[in-house]
C-alpha positions in Angstrom: -6.4 25.2 -11.0 -2.9 26.4 -12.1 -0.5 24.7 -9.7 2.9 23.0 -9.9 2.5 19.2 -10.0 5.3 17.4 -8.1 4.7 13.7 -8.2 6.4 10.4 -8.9 6.2 11.2 -12.6 8.2 14.4 -12.1 7.4 18.1 -12.2 4.8 19.8 -14.4 3.4 23.2 -14.6 2.5 26.2 -16.7 5.6 27.9 -18.1 6.2 31.4 -16.6 3.5 30.8 -14.0 4.0 27.8 -11.8 7.1 26.5 -13.7 9.8 29.3 -14.0 13.5 29.2 -14.6 14.0 29.7 -10.9 11.9 26.7 -10.0 13.9 24.7 -12.7 17.2 25.8 -11.3 16.1 24.9 -7.8 15.1 21.4 -8.9 18.5 21.1 -10.6 20.1 22.0 -7.3 17.9 19.6 -5.4 18.7 16.7 -7.8 22.4 17.5 -7.7 22.2 17.6 -3.9 20.6 14.2 -3.9 23.1 12.7 -6.2 26.2 14.3 -4.7 29.2 16.3 -6.0 31.2 14.4 -8.6 28.3 12.5 -10.0 27.2 12.8 -13.7 23.8 13.1 -15.5 22.5 13.4 -19.0 19.9 16.0 -19.9 17.7 16.2 -22.9 14.5 18.0 -23.9 11.5 17.8 -26.2 10.9 20.5 -28.8 8.8 23.0 -26.8 10.0 26.6 -27.2 10.3 26.9 -23.4 12.7 24.0 -23.3 16.0 25.7 -23.9 15.6 28.1 -21.0 14.4 25.5 -18.6 17.2 23.1 -19.6 19.8 25.9 -19.1 18.4 26.6 -15.6 18.4 22.9 -14.5 21.9 22.5 -15.8 23.1 25.6 -13.9 21.6 24.1 -10.7 23.3 20.7 -11.3 26.7 22.4 -12.0 26.3 24.5 -8.9 26.2 21.3 -6.8 29.3 19.8 -8.5 27.4 17.4 -10.9 28.8 17.0 -14.4 26.1 17.4 -17.2 26.1 15.9 -20.7 23.5 17.7 -22.9 21.8 15.5 -25.5 19.8 18.3 -27.2 16.3 17.7 -28.5 15.7 13.9 -28.1 12.9 11.6 -27.4 12.4 10.4 -23.8 13.3 6.8 -24.6 16.5 8.0 -26.4 17.5 10.1 -23.3 16.7 7.2 -21.0 18.9 4.9 -23.2 21.8 7.2 -22.8 21.9 6.9 -19.1 23.1 3.4 -19.6 25.2 4.0 -22.7 27.2 6.7 -20.9 27.1 5.0 -17.5 25.9 8.1 -15.7 24.3 8.4 -12.3 21.0 9.8 -13.4 19.2 11.7 -16.1 16.8 14.6 -16.7 14.3 15.1 -19.6 12.6 18.4 -20.0 9.2 17.6 -21.3 5.5 17.8 -20.5 4.8 14.8 -22.7 1.2 14.9 -24.0 0.3 18.1 -22.2 -0.5 21.3 -24.2 2.1 23.8 -25.3 1.7 26.1 -22.3 3.0 23.3 -20.1 6.5 22.0 -19.5 8.0 19.6 -17.1 11.0 17.9 -15.6 11.4 14.2 -15.4 14.2 12.7 -13.4 15.8 9.4 -14.2 17.6 6.6 -12.4 20.9 5.3 -13.9 19.0 2.6 -15.8 16.8 5.2 -17.5 13.6 4.6 -15.5 11.9 7.4 -13.6 12.6 7.8 -9.9 11.0 5.4 -7.4 8.4 6.8 -5.1 10.8 7.0 -2.2 13.4 8.8 -4.4 10.8 11.2 -5.7 9.7 12.1 -2.2 13.3 12.6 -1.1 13.9 15.0 -4.1 10.7 16.9 -3.3 11.8 17.2 0.3 15.2 18.6 -0.7 13.5 21.1 -3.1 11.0 22.3 -0.4 13.8 22.8 2.1 15.9 24.9 -0.1 18.9 23.4 1.6 21.2 22.7 -1.5 24.7 21.4 -1.4 26.3 24.0 -3.6 30.0 23.9 -4.1 32.8 26.4 -4.6 33.4 27.8 -8.0 36.5 25.7 -8.6 34.5 22.5 -7.8 31.5 23.2 -10.1 30.5 20.5 -12.5 31.6 20.2 -16.1 29.2 20.6 -19.0 29.6 18.6 -22.3 27.5 17.5 -25.2 26.7 14.2 -27.0 24.6 14.1 -30.2 24.5 10.3 -30.7 21.4 9.6 -28.6 18.8 9.2 -31.5 21.2 7.2 -33.7 22.0 4.8 -30.9 18.3 4.4 -30.0 17.3 3.6 -33.6 20.2 1.1 -33.8 19.0 -0.7 -30.7 15.4 -0.9 -31.9 16.5 -2.3 -35.2 18.6 -4.9 -33.4 15.4 -6.5 -31.9 13.5 -6.4 -35.2 13.5 -8.7 -38.3 14.4 -5.8 -40.6 14.6 -8.0 -43.7 11.1 -9.3 -43.4 9.6 -5.8 -42.7 11.7 -4.2 -45.5 10.4 -6.6 -48.0 6.8 -5.3 -47.6 7.7 -1.7 -48.5 4.8 -0.5 -46.3 3.4 3.0 -47.0 3.2 4.7 -43.6 1.8 8.1 -42.6 3.6 9.5 -39.5 2.4 12.4 -37.4 5.2 13.5 -35.0 3.2 16.6 -33.8 6.2 18.9 -34.2 7.8 17.1 -31.3 11.0 15.2 -30.5 10.2 12.3 -32.6 10.5 14.3 -35.9 14.0 13.4 -36.8 14.7 9.9 -35.6 11.3 8.3 -36.4 11.4 8.7 -40.1 15.0 7.5 -40.0 13.7 4.3 -38.3 10.9 3.9 -40.8 13.2 4.3 -43.8 15.6 1.7 -42.4 12.6 -0.6 -42.2 12.0 0.0 -45.9 8.8 2.1 -45.5 7.6 4.8 -47.8 7.0 7.7 -45.3 4.5 10.5 -45.5 5.4 12.7 -42.6 3.0 15.2 -41.1 3.9 17.9 -38.6 7.5 17.1 -39.2 9.3 20.3 -38.0 10.6 19.8 -34.4 9.8 23.4 -33.4 7.2 22.6 -30.6 4.5 24.6 -32.4 2.1 21.7 -32.1 -0.2 21.5 -35.1 -2.8 20.0 -32.8 -3.0 19.1 -29.1 -0.1 16.6 -28.6 -2.1 13.9 -26.8 -2.5 11.1 -29.4 -6.2 10.5 -29.0 -8.9 10.3 -31.6 -10.2 13.9 -31.5 -6.7 15.2 -32.2 -5.8 12.9 -35.2 -8.4 13.7 -37.9 -5.6 14.9 -40.2 -3.7 11.6 -39.8 -6.8 9.6 -40.5 -7.6 11.5 -43.6 -4.0 11.3 -44.8 -3.9 7.5 -44.4 -7.1 7.2 -46.5 -6.0 9.7 -49.1 -2.6 8.1 -49.7 -3.7 4.5 -49.5 -1.3 3.8 -46.7 -1.1 0.5 -44.8 -1.0 2.3 -41.4 -0.8 5.6 -39.6 1.3 6.3 -36.5 0.9 9.3 -34.1 3.4 10.2 -31.4 3.2 12.6 -28.5 5.6 15.5 -28.0 8.4 13.4 -26.4 7.8 10.3 -28.5 7.2 7.8 -25.7 3.6 7.2 -26.6 2.1 5.9 -29.8 -1.4 5.8 -31.3 -2.3 3.8 -34.5 -4.6 4.3 -37.4 -5.5 1.3 -39.6 -5.4 1.1 -43.4 -9.0 2.4 -43.6 -8.1 5.6 -41.8 -9.8 4.4 -38.6 -8.4 5.4 -35.2 -8.2 2.0 -33.5 -7.7 3.4 -29.9 -4.6 3.9 -28.0 -5.2 0.8 -25.9 -4.4 -1.3 -28.9 -0.8 -0.2 -29.1 0.2 -2.3 -26.1 -2.3 -5.1 -27.0 -0.9 -5.5 -30.6 2.7 -5.4 -29.3 1.8 -8.0 -26.6 0.1 -10.2 -29.2 3.3 -10.1 -31.4 5.8 -10.7 -28.5 3.7 -13.5 -27.1 3.7 -15.2 -30.5 7.5 -15.3 -30.2 8.3 -16.0 -26.6 6.3 -16.8 -23.5 6.3 -14.8 -20.3 4.3 -12.4 -18.2 3.4 -8.9 -19.0 3.3 -5.9 -16.6 0.8 -3.1 -16.9 -1.2 -0.6 -14.7 -4.6 -0.7 -13.3 -6.0 1.6 -16.0 -5.1 -0.6 -18.9 -7.6 -2.6 -20.9 -8.5 -6.2 -20.2 -7.4 -7.0 -23.8 -3.9 -7.7 -22.5 -5.2 -10.1 -19.9 -7.1 -12.1 -22.5 -4.0 -12.2 -24.7 -1.8 -13.4 -21.9 -4.4 -16.0 -20.9 -4.3 -17.4 -24.4 -0.5 -17.9 -24.1 -0.9 -19.4 -20.6 0.8 -16.4 -19.1 -0.4 -13.7 -16.6 -0.6 -10.0 -16.3 1.0 -8.2 -13.4 -1.1 -5.1 -12.5 0.5 -2.1 -10.8 -0.5 1.4 -9.8 -0.5 4.0 -12.6 2.9 5.6 -13.3 5.7 4.3 -15.5 8.0 3.8 -12.5 5.5 1.5 -10.9 4.9 -0.5 -14.0 8.7 -0.9 -14.5 9.2 -2.0 -10.9 6.5 -4.7 -11.4 8.1 -5.8 -14.6 11.4 -6.3 -12.9 10.0 -7.8 -9.8 8.1 -10.4 -11.7 10.7 -10.9 -14.5 8.2 -9.9 -17.2 9.1 -10.0 -20.9 7.1 -6.9 -21.8 5.4 -4.0 -20.1 3.4 -0.9 -20.9 0.5 1.3 -20.3 -2.8 1.6 -22.1 -2.3 5.1 -23.2 -0.1 4.0 -26.1 3.1 3.1 -24.1 5.1 0.0 -24.8 8.1 -0.9 -22.6 10.6 -3.4 -24.0 13.4 -4.2 -21.5 15.6 -5.5 -24.3 16.0 -1.9 -25.5 15.3 0.4 -22.6 12.9 0.0 -19.6 10.7 3.1 -20.4 7.7 3.8 -22.8 9.1 3.7 -26.3 7.1 4.6 -29.4 9.9 3.4 -31.6 9.7 -0.2 -30.3 5.9 -0.2 -30.8 6.3 1.0 -34.4 8.8 -1.8 -35.1 6.8 -4.5 -33.5 3.5 -3.7 -35.1 5.1 -3.4 -38.6 6.9 -6.8 -38.1 3.6 -8.3 -36.9 1.9 -7.1 -40.1 4.8 -8.3 -42.2 5.0 -11.8 -40.7 1.3 -12.5 -40.7 0.7 -11.0 -44.1 -2.6 -9.5 -43.0 -3.8 -5.9 -42.6 -3.8 -4.0 -39.3 -7.7 -4.0 -39.2 -7.6 -7.9 -39.4 -5.0 -8.1 -36.6 -7.2 -5.9 -34.5 -10.2 -8.2 -35.1 -8.3 -11.1 -33.6 -8.1 -9.3 -30.2 -11.0 -9.6 -27.8 -12.9 -6.3 -28.0 -14.1 -4.1 -25.1 -15.4 -0.6 -24.9 -13.4 1.6 -22.7 -14.5 5.1 -21.6 -12.0 7.6 -20.3 -13.1 10.9 -18.8 -11.4 13.7 -16.9 -12.7 16.2 -14.4 -11.4 19.0 -12.2 -10.0 17.7 -9.0 -9.8 20.2 -6.1 -6.9 19.6 -3.7 -7.8 17.0 -1.1 -11.0 15.9 -2.8 -9.9 12.6 -4.3 -9.9 10.8 -0.9 -13.5 11.7 -0.2 -14.6 10.7 -3.7 -12.8 7.3 -3.3 -14.5 6.7 0.1 -17.9 7.6 -1.3 -17.4 5.4 -4.4 -16.4 2.4 -2.3 -19.4 2.8 -0.1 -21.7 3.2 -3.1 -20.6 -0.2 -4.6 -20.3 -2.0 -1.3 -23.6 -3.8 -1.9 -22.2 -5.7 -4.9 -20.6 -8.6 -3.0 -18.9 -10.1 -6.1 -17.0 -6.9 -6.8 -13.2 -7.0 -6.3 -11.7 -3.7 -4.9 -8.1 -2.6 -5.5 -7.1 0.7 -3.8 -3.4 0.7 -4.5 -4.0 3.5 -7.1 -7.0 5.5 -6.3 -9.9 3.0 -6.5 -10.6 0.3 -9.1 -13.6 -2.0 -8.8 -13.7 -5.1 -10.9 -16.8 -7.1 -11.8 -17.1 -10.4 -13.8 -16.8 -8.7 -17.2 -16.3 -5.0 -16.4 -14.4 -2.5 -14.2 -14.6 1.1 -13.1 -11.9 3.3 -11.6 -11.3 6.8 -10.2 -7.9 8.3 -9.5 -6.1 11.6 -9.4 -3.7 12.3 -12.3 0.0 12.3 -11.6 0.6 15.0 -14.2 -2.4 17.3 -14.1 -4.7 18.8 -11.5 -7.6 16.5 -12.6 -9.2 13.2 -11.7 -9.7 10.4 -14.2 -12.9 8.3 -14.2 -12.6 5.3 -16.4 -14.7 2.2 -17.1 -14.5 -0.8 -19.4 -17.1 -3.3 -20.4 -18.1 -5.5 -23.4 -21.0 -3.1 -24.1 -20.8 0.8 -24.5 -23.9 1.2 -22.5 -22.5 -0.6 -19.5 -19.3 1.4 -19.5 -21.2 4.6 -19.8 -23.4 3.6 -16.9 -20.5 2.9 -14.6 -18.8 6.2 -15.5 -22.0 8.1 -15.0 -22.4 6.6 -11.5 -19.0 7.5 -10.4 -19.3 11.0 -12.0 -22.4 11.7 -10.0 -20.6 10.7 -6.8 -17.7 13.0 -7.7 -20.1 15.9 -8.4 -21.9 15.4 -5.1 -18.6 15.3 -3.1 -17.0 18.3 -4.8 -20.1 20.4 -5.8 -18.5 20.8 -9.2 -20.5 19.9 -12.3 -19.4 19.8 -15.9 
């Protein structure tokens, strides 16, 4: 199912197949047409080998429509987002496929405040691209290209500004970092060193030749877990390719689950200041329990960073994020930011004086099961309808269909939705007991197989 994905999360495809230099140039023209001649954007990329050609193609399209372009080079997504505000530009572009494997790349378009496009803006951009009607200008009116190499330095400075560096530095934590040969390779060790950490850096060359699949999930992080144990480290951190997501390994070399990144950050922030938290419908109930303890609430939104950020701003939340390892701190930049998560978790450990595993034990525990399956085009609507019907007999169930389908019970939930970034569907469930979560996933999986005729 090799097809170009064009969604609110941007554009993703297989390089040289569905995502070519011509496609990238056309999207550059479309974004430039949407912004208008005379506007300005920043553009950065992760470390994938396909990045330079795609960035050059997008830049050419933007210049053709009279838009000025500032190249940031290889940078993390949060650093690129930060620079839209620092340079007061009209938008941004980051060339990345985030956690997807090497054969993929993508294009994410940013608003002036650094967040992804709204749903309406994304549809407008897609419509311009599909029409092929681009507002190209005369040669003498083409945009001007420039370069700025300060993004990562500025980002680290802004993260340090919200952190008690003296307290963290005093602990001299030994940290193992896995940057998976991605965009976080340069700036992340710099942040950790400024926080007084002794850093053991795995997969530290930003060449895009990923040492393992870049999604920071347990099966991909055995090297990190071993390194934490072998070196007697206090903690292990794993980033994805564009360094917006973070997974954590405790001092025993145990992968604690990517859902804990937001939960730990929320627990720390709520210990300092009171306020609501925004997250999506696929994120663990741990955050709800933590917010309830602080007499605050959780604002739930459809999946997609832009949706979470919109909910955060609409409800004046003090923190936001997603359960896949994404923490959004509006005091720095309103996008997922692994650097903020690193700083907050280290400060939480430093201030409490207890280990990461002990901090984890203080958070109410659930078992979450996440699965993925092929999703033929047009099938998700039929699967949702069939799932809704199958659970209709449970009168106490609460149904939310703002993002696929999520069904909540007293102490558990199950959901099914199409991915915004891959041609798959995600079936997820969470419950206090593993058996209950497995049963919920199995029931929805059977429905999906019946509807599509596809079995694993």
